[in-house]
C-alpha positions in Angstrom: -21.6 -9.3 -13.2 -21.8 -11.5 -10.1 -25.0 -12.2 -8.2 -25.4 -10.0 -5.1 -27.6 -11.7 -2.5 -28.6 -8.5 -0.8 -30.3 -7.1 -3.9 -33.5 -8.9 -3.4 -33.7 -8.1 0.3 -34.0 -4.3 0.2 -36.8 -2.5 2.0 -39.7 -0.9 0.1 -39.5 1.3 -1.9 -35.8 0.7 -2.4 -34.5 -0.7 -5.7 -31.4 -2.4 -6.9 -30.1 -0.6 -10.0 -27.0 -0.6 -12.1 -24.6 2.3 -11.6 -25.2 3.4 -15.2 -28.8 4.3 -14.4 -28.0 6.7 -11.5 -24.6 8.2 -12.5 -22.6 9.3 -15.5 -19.1 7.8 -15.5 -15.9 8.0 -17.5 -12.4 6.6 -17.4 -9.6 9.2 -17.3 -6.7 9.2 -19.6 -5.0 12.3 -18.3 -1.3 11.4 -17.6 1.4 13.1 -15.5 3.4 14.4 -18.4 3.9 18.2 -18.9 3.3 19.7 -22.4 4.0 23.3 -23.3 0.9 23.2 -25.6 -1.5 22.4 -22.8 -2.9 24.3 -19.8 -1.4 23.8 -16.3 -3.5 21.8 -13.9 -3.5 20.1 -10.5 -3.9 16.4 -11.0 -5.9 14.2 -8.7 -3.8 11.0 -8.7 -4.3 7.4 -7.8 -2.6 7.9 -4.4 -4.8 10.9 -3.6 -7.9 8.7 -3.9 -6.4 5.5 -2.4 -5.2 7.3 0.8 -8.0 9.8 1.3 -11.8 9.3 1.7 -12.3 12.9 0.7 -10.8 15.1 -2.0 -10.3 18.6 -0.7 -8.0 21.5 -1.7 -5.9 20.8 1.4 -4.3 17.9 -0.5 -1.0 18.4 -2.3 -1.8 17.6 -5.8 0.7 16.9 -8.6 1.3 19.7 -11.1 0.7 18.6 -14.7 -0.9 19.8 -17.9 -4.0 18.9 -19.9 -5.9 19.9 -23.0 -9.0 22.0 -22.7 -11.0 19.0 -23.8 -9.5 16.9 -21.1 -10.2 19.6 -18.5 -13.8 19.8 -19.6 -14.3 16.0 -19.5 -12.3 15.1 -16.4 -12.5 18.3 -14.3 -13.8 17.4 -10.8 -17.0 18.8 -9.3 -18.3 18.7 -5.7 -20.1 15.4 -5.0 -18.3 13.5 -7.7 -16.9 10.1 -6.6 -13.6 9.0 -8.0 -12.5 5.3 -7.8 -9.3 3.4 -8.4 -9.5 1.6 -11.7 -6.1 -0.2 -12.0 -3.8 -1.7 -9.4 -1.1 -4.3 -8.7 -3.6 -6.0 -6.4 -7.2 -6.9 -7.3 -8.5 -5.9 -3.8 -7.3 -2.4 -4.4 -9.8 -2.0 -7.2 -12.8 0.3 -6.7 -11.5 2.3 -3.7 -13.7 5.4 -3.7 -13.1 9.1 -2.6 -15.8 11.8 -2.4 -15.0 15.2 -3.9 -15.8 17.8 -1.2 -13.9 20.7 -2.6 -12.6 21.5 -6.1 -11.2 24.2 -8.4 -11.3 25.0 -12.1 -7.8 23.4 -12.5 -8.4 20.2 -10.6 -8.6 17.2 -12.9 -9.0 13.5 -12.5 -5.9 11.6 -13.4 -5.0 8.3 -15.1 -5.8 4.9 -13.5 -9.0 6.5 -12.1 -12.7 6.5 -13.0 -14.9 9.6 -12.5 -18.5 9.0 -11.4 -20.9 11.9 -11.4 -24.3 11.1 -9.7 -27.4 12.3 -11.4 -28.7 14.5 -8.6 -32.4 13.7 -9.1 -31.8 10.1 -8.3 -28.5 9.7 -6.5 -26.7 11.7 -3.8 -23.0 11.8 -4.1 -22.3 11.1 -0.4 -24.6 8.1 -0.5 -22.9 6.8 -3.7 -19.5 7.1 -2.0 -20.8 5.1 1.0 -22.3 2.4 -1.4 -18.9 1.9 -3.0 -17.3 1.5 0.4 -19.7 -1.3 1.3 -17.8 -4.5 0.8 -20.4 -6.6 -1.1 -20.9 -3.7 -3.5 -17.2 -3.0 -4.1 -16.5 -6.7 -4.4 -18.3 -6.6 -7.7 -15.7 -4.3 -9.0 -12.8 -6.3 -7.5 -14.0 -9.5 -9.1 -14.6 -7.9 -12.4 -11.0 -6.6 -12.7 -8.9 -8.5 -15.2 -5.2 -9.3 -15.0 -2.4 -11.4 -13.5 0.2 -9.2 -12.0 -1.6 -5.9 -12.7 -5.4 -5.6 -12.6 -7.7 -3.3 -14.6 -11.4 -2.5 -14.7 -13.3 -1.9 -17.9 -15.8 1.0 -18.2 -18.7 -1.4 -18.9 -18.1 -3.3 -15.7 -18.2 -0.1 -13.7 -21.6 0.7 -15.3 -22.9 -2.8 -14.5 -22.2 -2.5 -10.8 -25.4 -3.1 -8.8 -26.2 -0.4 -6.2 -29.0 -0.1 -3.6 -31.1 3.0 -4.4 -33.5 4.3 -1.7 -35.4 7.6 -2.1 -33.2 10.7 -2.0 -34.2 11.9 1.5 -33.2 8.5 2.9 -30.0 8.6 0.9 -29.0 11.9 2.6 -30.1 10.7 6.0 -28.0 7.6 5.7 -25.0 9.5 4.5 -25.2 12.0 7.4 -25.6 9.1 9.9 -22.6 7.3 8.5 -20.5 10.5 8.6 -21.2 10.8 12.4 -20.7 7.1 13.2 -17.6 6.5 11.1 -16.0 9.7 12.6 -16.5 8.2 16.1 -14.9 4.9 15.1 -12.1 6.7 13.2 -11.2 8.5 16.4 -10.8 5.2 18.2 -8.7 3.8 15.4 -6.5 7.0 15.4 -5.8 6.5 19.2 -4.7 2.9 18.5 -2.5 4.1 15.6 -0.8 6.5 17.9 0.0 3.6 20.3 1.4 1.6 17.4 3.6 4.6 16.4 5.0 4.8 19.9 5.7 1.0 19.9 7.4 1.3 16.5 9.6 4.1 17.7 10.6 2.1 20.8 11.3 -1.0 18.7 13.4 0.9 16.2 15.4 2.6 19.0 16.1 -0.8 20.6 17.3 -2.3 17.3 19.5 0.7 16.5 21.2 0.6 19.8 21.9 -3.1 19.6 23.4 -3.2 16.1 25.5 0.0 16.6 26.6 -0.3 20.2 26.4 -4.0 20.9 25.1 -5.7 24.0 28.2 -5.7 26.2 28.0 -2.7 28.6 31.7 -2.9 29.5 33.1 -2.8 26.0 35.3 0.2 24.9 34.2 2.3 22.0 35.7 4.2 19.0 34.5 6.6 16.4 33.1 4.7 13.5 34.0 7.4 11.0 30.4 7.3 9.8 28.5 10.4 11.0 25.0 8.7 11.4 26.5 5.7 13.2 28.5 7.5 15.8 30.7 5.4 18.2 30.9 1.6 17.8 32.6 -1.1 19.9 36.4 -0.8 19.4 36.8 -4.4 18.1 34.2 -4.1 15.4 35.1 -3.4 11.8 33.4 -1.1 9.3 32.9 -2.8 5.9 30.9 -1.7 2.8 27.9 -3.9 2.2 29.1 -4.8 -1.4 32.0 -6.7 0.1 29.7 -8.7 2.4 26.9 -9.8 0.1 26.1 -10.9 -3.4 23.2 -9.0 -4.9 20.5 -10.6 -7.1 17.9 -8.7 -9.1 14.5 -9.8 -10.2 12.1 -9.7 -13.1 8.4 -10.1 -14.1 7.6 -12.9 -16.6 5.3 -11.9 -19.4 1.8 -11.8 -18.0 0.3 -13.0 -21.3 2.2 -16.3 -20.9 -0.1 -18.1 -18.5 2.2 -21.0 -18.4 4.7 -18.9 -16.5 2.3 -18.4 -13.6 0.4 -20.4 -10.9 3.5 -22.5 -10.3 5.1 -23.6 -7.0 7.8 -20.9 -6.6 6.7 -17.8 -4.6 7.3 -14.5 -6.6 7.9 -11.7 -4.1 7.0 -8.1 -5.0 6.9 -5.0 -2.7 3.3 -5.7 -1.7 4.5 -8.9 0.0 7.1 -7.1 2.1 4.8 -6.6 5.2 6.4 -9.3 7.3 9.8 -10.1 8.7 10.0 -13.6 7.2 8.8 -14.7 3.7 8.2 -18.1 2.3 4.8 -17.7 0.6 3.3 -15.0 -1.5 0.0 -14.4 -3.4 1.7 -14.9 -6.8 3.8 -17.9 -7.8 5.7 -18.7 -11.0 6.4 -22.0 -12.7 9.5 -23.9 -13.3 9.2 -22.9 -17.0 9.4 -19.2 -16.0 12.5 -19.9 -14.0 14.2 -21.7 -17.0 13.1 -19.3 -19.8 13.3 -15.8 -18.2 15.7 -13.6 -16.2 14.3 -14.9 -12.9 16.7 -16.6 -10.5 15.8 -19.0 -7.7 16.8 -17.4 -4.3 17.6 -19.7 -1.4 16.4 -19.5 2.1 18.2 -17.1 4.5 18.5 -14.5 1.8 17.7 -10.9 2.8 15.1 -9.2 0.6 14.8 -5.4 0.2 12.6 -3.1 -1.8 14.6 -0.8 -4.2 11.8 0.7 -6.2 8.3 1.9 -5.3 6.5 4.7 -3.6 6.8 2.9 -0.2 10.4 4.0 -0.2 9.2 7.6 0.4 8.8 6.7 4.1 9.9 3.1 4.7 12.6 0.6 3.8 11.0 -2.9 3.9 13.3 -5.8 4.8 12.6 -9.5 5.2 14.5 -12.8 5.3 13.5 -15.8 3.2 12.6 -19.1 5.0 12.3 -21.0 1.8 13.2 -20.7 -1.9 11.6 -17.7 -3.7 12.1 -15.5 -6.7 11.6 -11.7 -6.9 10.4 -9.0 -9.2 12.4 -6.1 -10.6 11.6 -3.7 -7.8 13.5 -5.9 -5.3 17.0 -7.0 -4.5 18.1 -10.2 -2.8 21.2 -10.1 -0.7 23.1 -13.4 -0.2 25.3 -13.1 2.8 28.9 -14.3 2.6 30.4 -16.3 5.4 31.4 -13.4 7.7 27.8 -11.9 7.9 24.8 -13.4 9.5 21.5 -12.8 7.6 19.5 -12.0 10.7 22.1 -9.4 11.9 22.0 -7.9 8.4 18.2 -7.7 8.6 18.4 -5.9 11.9 21.0 -3.5 10.7 19.1 -2.6 7.5 16.0 -2.0 9.6 18.1 0.3 11.9 19.3 2.1 8.7 15.8 3.0 7.6 16.2 6.8 8.0 19.5 6.7 6.2 18.0 4.9 3.2 14.9 7.1 3.1 17.2 10.2 2.9 19.1 8.6 0.0 16.1 7.7 -2.1 15.9 9.3 -5.6 13.0 9.7 -7.9 12.7 7.7 -11.2 10.3 8.4 -14.1 6.8 9.6 -13.1 8.0 10.3 -9.5 8.5 6.6 -8.5 11.0 6.3 -5.7 14.2 4.2 -6.2 17.3 3.1 -4.3 20.3 2.9 -6.5 22.3 -0.4 -6.3 25.4 1.8 -5.8 24.0 3.5 -2.7 23.0 0.1 -1.3 26.4 -1.4 -2.0 28.2 1.5 -0.4 26.3 1.3 2.9 28.9 1.0 5.6 28.1 -1.8 7.9 29.5 -2.2 11.5 30.7 -5.8 11.6 31.2 -7.6 14.9 32.6 -11.2 15.0 30.1 -13.7 13.6 29.3 -15.2 17.0 28.6 -11.8 18.4 26.3 -10.9 15.5 24.2 -13.9 16.3 24.1 -13.0 20.0 23.0 -9.5 19.1 20.2 -10.8 16.9 19.1 -13.2 19.6 18.9 -10.4 22.1 17.0 -8.2 19.8 14.5 -11.0 19.1 14.0 -11.5 22.8 13.8 -7.9 23.7 11.2 -7.0 21.0 9.0 -10.0 21.6 6.9 -8.3 24.3 6.6 -5.2 22.1 5.5 -7.3 19.2 2.9 -9.1 21.3 1.5 -5.7 22.4 1.6 -4.5 18.8 -0.4 -7.6 17.7 -3.0 -7.1 20.4 -3.4 -3.4 19.4 -3.6 -4.3 15.7 -6.3 -6.8 16.5 -8.3 -4.2 18.3 -7.9 -1.9 15.3 -9.0 -4.6 13.0 -12.2 -5.2 15.0 -13.0 -1.4 14.9 -12.5 -1.4 11.1 -14.6 -4.5 10.8 -17.4 -2.8 12.8 -17.0 0.3 10.5 -17.3 -1.9 7.4 -20.4 -3.7 8.7 -22.0 -0.4 9.8 -21.6 1.0 6.3 -23.0 -2.1 4.6 -26.0 -2.4 6.9 -26.8 1.3 6.5 -26.7 1.5 2.7 -28.7 -1.7 2.3 -31.5 -0.6 4.8 -30.6 -3.0 7.6 -30.3 -0.1 10.0 -33.1 2.4 10.8 -31.0 5.5 10.8 -33.8 7.6 12.3 -34.1 5.3 15.3 -30.3 5.0 15.6 -29.8 8.8 15.7 
């Protein structure tokens, strides 16, 4: 376990103790499968914990089954803390949620660890806040093992060092943080609303440009596609499969270390948070490209996500600005001569609602976009020169919106940083919560 520099700077009579000394903990093995020989349950899943600070009965839990022994071992109680144990990204390890409401059939699911504080030494709300404090959670993140998927062992969970003040101070700190984080969260929510309005305006601008063009004097005709409506009369409608070549991806064996830490960016859905991609967190070697199903994808290819839970609400699109390769949850679209990659990117972004409506569910509820559906997408096709003019106009028109978005996001980041600092300072005794109240 790594050295934590705050551990020797706690106020008297605080102590630094391993989690195993203040809480009982276990790693769940309850999966999402349904068996007729088991009892029906509501399953608290990874996403329930990752996206919510508090577990309450208002959440829509997955229906599953479990044995009576599993229900007894992994049933949730009020003041339990549940943390993420496995993830595709190391910095998603150890994300905590506090159980505020429960029921007899609510059970902790797979990829999670259940922490139950011993009430005579540890308050559940304080434990939850400790695990939100970055230097505390960092212990779990750095202890996770893996290359493309990371996991945390039970022993590392128990070794995590926590600040432990007397119980009355724990409760006072937890109450203080509930008040202060609620205030900061209100400010963040206001900024998020602004971002939603900006995104709606940006989307409407792109949709209009790629379906109606930028010439106000042009005549229109019915596209024959219900969700597209009228398009300029001189445009064509062509299925995407006739305009691009599609390339799939793969994941090299993670046990083969010689396949990794190379020079070629390996794009997975978690990297699809930007409009242009040339670098990623994971890279593969030339050996991986030569010995596996991976293919080198050139610059100016359009990347889309075709599998993953993000497809429940989004359709990430990006263009490559250098050679990359992709994993199996992605497709690369190589435009033929009559289609400009930036115009295709803009049109695919405009088609987000259509794609979300066409998403199916794969095994275990994962969302997927069939290659057939993607290939059958009907694309309005202006002449190539007009495509480039439209993309240039879009880039110009959205630049001010994107600048405002960047400013708003920075303000949100500062609020979140303040929140994180506040939590750390409070749980390590650097804030006198009685004076601050």
